[in-house]
N, C-alpha and C positions, 0 to 999 in steps of 0.2 A: 788667320789674317785679321788684323785689327781694323776697326772702323776709324776713318779719318775725317775730322772736321776740317773745313777749309782754313787756309791762311786768309786773312782779310785785311786789306790795306785801304785806308780812307784818305782821299786827296780833296782838299778844299781850297777854293779861291773865293774867300769871303770878303775881299777887300773892297768890292764895288768898283774896282779898277777894270780896265779892259782885259780881255782874255789873255791868258799866259800861254805862249807857245812852247813846245818841246819840254814837257814836264816828265822827268825821269823818276822811275821807281826801281829800286835795286841798285845794281852796279856798285855793290858794297865796297869792293877793293878801291874804287875811285872816290866814292861819295860818303862813306860812313863817318868820317872824321871832319868833313867840311861843314862850315856854317850852313844851317838849314839844308843839309845834305846836298849842297851845290845847286839848290833850286832858287828861283825868284822869291824875294821876300814876301810876296803876296800869297804864296802857296804854303799850305800846312799839310804835312804828311804824318799820319799816325797809324798805329796798328789798331784794328777794329776788334781785336781779341782781348778780352779782359785780362789784366795782369801782365800783358806782354807789351813792351814798347816797340816802336819801329826800329830803334837801334838794336834791340835784342833780336828782332827778326832778321835784320841785316847780318848780324854776327852769326846767327844760325846758318844763313845761306852760305857763309864762308866755311864753317866747320862741319856742317851736316847738310850737304846738298840734297835737293829733293827732286824727284821726277813728278811732274804735274800731269794729271790726266784730263782735267777740264778747267777752263777759266770762264768766270762769269763777270761781266762788266755791268754795273748798275748805276743809274743816275736818274733822279726825278726831274732834273733840270732839262727843260725842253731842248732837244737837239744834241745834248751832250753825248749820248750813246752812239751818235752818228759820226763821232770823231775817230779817226784812224789811230790804232794802237799798234806799234811795232815792237815785237819781242826780238831782242838781239842778244846773242851769246858769242862771246869771244874767248880765246884762251891764250895762254902765255906764248904759244908759238905763232900767234898772229892770225889763226883761222877765225873766220867770222861767219856765223849763221844768222839768218833773219827770217822771221815769220810775221806777216802782217795780219792782224785780226781785222777782218773786213766787217764793218758793222752792217748787219743785215737782219732786220726784224722780219720774221716770217709773217706772211699775211694772215695765217691762221693762229698766230700767237696772241694771246689775250693780254700779256704783259708787255707794254711798249716801253717800259723803263729799263729794259735789260737785254743783253745778248749773251749767248753762250758759245764758246769756241771749244771744239773737241781735240784740238791739236795737242799732242803729247810732247813735252819738252823737259829738259834739265834746267833747274834754276839753282845757280850757285853764285859765288861772289863776283863772277864776271857777267852775270845775266842782268838785263835791263828791259823794263817796259818803258816806251816813250809814247806819251799821249800827245798827239799833234797839237791839241789846244784844250785848255781847261777854261771854260767860259766864265763870265762875270757871275759871281755868287753861286757858282756850280760846286756840287759835291759829287765825287766819283768814288765808287767802292769797287775794288778789284778783289774777287774771291778766287783762290787757287786751290783746287782739290788735289792733295798729294796722293800719288799711287805708291810711292816708295820714298823712304828717307835713308840716306847712307850715313853710317857711323863707323869711322875707322877705329875708334876705341873698342867697339864690340869685337872687331876682328882680332885685335891684340889680346882681348880677354878670352879668345877661343870660341866666340859666338858668331852667329850670322851677322854680316856687316850691313845688310839691307833689310829694313823693316817694311813689309808690304802692307798696303791699306786697301780696303774697299771704300769707295766714295759714298758718303751718306750726306743727307741734308740738302741735296740739290733737287729742287722741285718738290 
C-alpha cells in the first residue's frame, strides 16, 4: 500500500470586497473550461501542491476518480472555518448525494484554525465542494487524503485498476 499525500486546494478572496457566497471547488465537467472556473472574479482557486495546477487537478478528477478518507479545512481568517461546506456528488442518471461538513472545533483541540471530517467519499468530475461564504481577505485550504485512486488504463494493461493508499501527513 502506497503512502498518500493530500490533494490541497487553496481558495482566496483577497479583493477586500464583501464575502463571496457559494464558492465551488471541483465539478470539473461543468466548471473546468469556464472563465475563473465559473466563480466570482474576486475568488482565486489554485492547487496548493507544487508543480500541479488546479486545472490539472480537475482533469485528474475526471480521468482518475479518487476515494477520499479524510478532509481537512484550514483558515487562519477569523470565523472562516465556521462556514458550512457541502460536498455534492451527482451522476449522469440524475442521482444526487450530499454531505455537509459541519464545522465543529473540539473544545480539547488546540488548533482553532482547522477542522477535520472523517466522511469517506468519491471525488470525480461530478463532485463539488460548495463553501457557503468566503470572507473578506480570507484564505481557505481544503486538504483531501486519498484512500484509493482509480485508473482505467491500468485495467486495460492487465494490472489492478485501483491504487490504495494509507494516509500520512495528517496531524
